[in-house]
N, C-alpha and C positions, 0 to 999 in steps of 0.2 A: 828803616831799622828792622832787622829780623833776628829773633832769638829762638833757637830750636833746641830743646832739651832732649836728652836720650839717656838710657842706661838704668831706668827704673825697672822694678820687677819684684818678684817674690824671693825672699831670703829668710833663712832661719835666724832666730835670735843668736847673737854673737857673730853673725856673718858680716860680710862686707859687700859693698857696692860702690861703683864709681859713676857718678853722674857727669854728663858732659853737656855743655851749652855752646853750640856753634853760633857765632855772631856774624852778621853781615850788614852792609848798608851804612856803616859808620867807621870812623877810625878807631878800631878796637883798642889800640895801644894807649889811647889818651883817656879812656873812660874807666871809672871806678865800676866794678862789677859786683853783684850781690846774688846770693842764693837766699830765697825765702821758702817757707813752707806753710801750708794751711790745712788744718783739719776741718771737717764739715762743721759748719755752724760757728767757727772761730775766726778771729782775725788772722791775717797773714803775719807770720813771725819771721823776723830777720834771723837767718841762720849764720851767715858769714859774709864778709865783704873783703875785697882785695883791691888795692890801689893800682894805678897804672904802672907803677914800678915793679909790681909783682909781690909787694910786701902785704901779707895778710894783716888787715887792720883790726878786725873784730870777729868774735864768735859769740853766739848765744851761750849762756852758762850751761844750758842743757846738753850742748854738744862738745864743749871744750875737752880736749884730750882724746876725742873719738873721731872728729871730722877734721878734714884738712882741705882748705880751698887753695887752688893754684890756677895759673893761667899759662897758656902757650901763645905768645904773640904771633908767631909764624903761622899758626893754625887758626888764629882768631877764636880761640876756644877757652872757656873757663871750666874748671873741673871741681867736683866736690867728692873727695874720697871719704867714704863713710865706713868706719870700722866699729866693731863691738855694737852692732845694731840691736836696738831694743824694740819691743812691740809698740811702745809709744812714739817711735819714729815713723810709724805707719801714717803717712800723709802724702799729699801732692806737693812736689818740690818745683819751685819756679825760679827761673833766671831773670835777672832785672838789671837795667841800667837806666840812667836818666840824664837829660840835659834840661831843656825848658819843658820837656814832656817826660812822661814815664813810659817805659817800654817793658813789656813782659813777654815771656815765652808762653807756650801753651800748657806747660806743666808736664811732669812725669810722675807717675804713681809709684810709690815705694810701699811695699807691704812686708812687714816683719812678723812672721808667724811660723809656728812649728806644725 
């Protein structure tokens, strides 16, 4: 299983970014996918999850109405569209899936600053 995130970077407050997570090594269409984020010294926070059917299941309260999770089965990729970004969204974002084991990408840094 391999998960590779991309799309992070520096953006001004109020701006947008789209994160991508390219998945390989498993049957992507069958797996629930998640985005987490983690600030230094804090636990990883679940940001959003999406089921195998493509229906978004949950969002953290802190991102509801601003972030949208989606997936492209043909590309084995899960996305996180982030709008109206705030400085407190400045953290590392991780892609995740699990079966009997937990799988993580390497993370992508998002920095929201003027």
